[in-house]
N, C-alpha and C positions, 0 to 999 in steps of 0.2 A: 737201500744202501746195501751193497754186497758185503758178505761176511769175509773176514780175512782169515787165512790159514794160520794156525798157531806156529810160533817160532820153534825151531828144533832145540832140543835140550843141549846143555853145555857138553855133556858126554858125547853126543852125536857129532857136534862140531869139532871137538878135539880129535875124535877118531877119524873123521873125514880129513882134517888138515894133516894129521900124521900120515895117513895113507897117501895123500897128494905129495907130501914131501918125500916119502919113500919111493913113490913112482918117479918123481923128477930126478932123484939121485940115481936110481937104478937105470933110468933111461939115459941120463947124462953119461954115466960110466960106460954103458953099452955103446953110445955114440963115439966116445973117445977111443974105445977099443976097436970097433969095426968100421967107423966112419960111414955108417949106414943109417939113414933117417928112419926107414920103415922098421928096421930091427930095433932101433932105439925106442920108437913109439910103441911097438908091440911089447917090448920088455917093460916099459914104464906102466902100460895098462895092466899087464899081467901082475906085476909087482904090487901095484896099488890095489887091484881087486883081490889079490890073494892075502894082502895084509889086513884087510878090514876085519875079517872074523877073529884073527889073532889079536889085533889091537883092541877089539871090542871086549875080549876076555881079559886082556892084560890091564887095560885102563879102567875097566868097570870095577 
């Protein structure tokens, strides 16, 4: 019987969801501003990735 990986902590899930929401909002705003899908995707990814360390400190 294969062993199952442990579930992530509540803290990790909250940080991840907040980063995803931040990335979606920033990407959506960039798309509304430039009408460019690649720029919106890049902005969303950068915003989500950049917000993870900050959120980890703030929510912790």
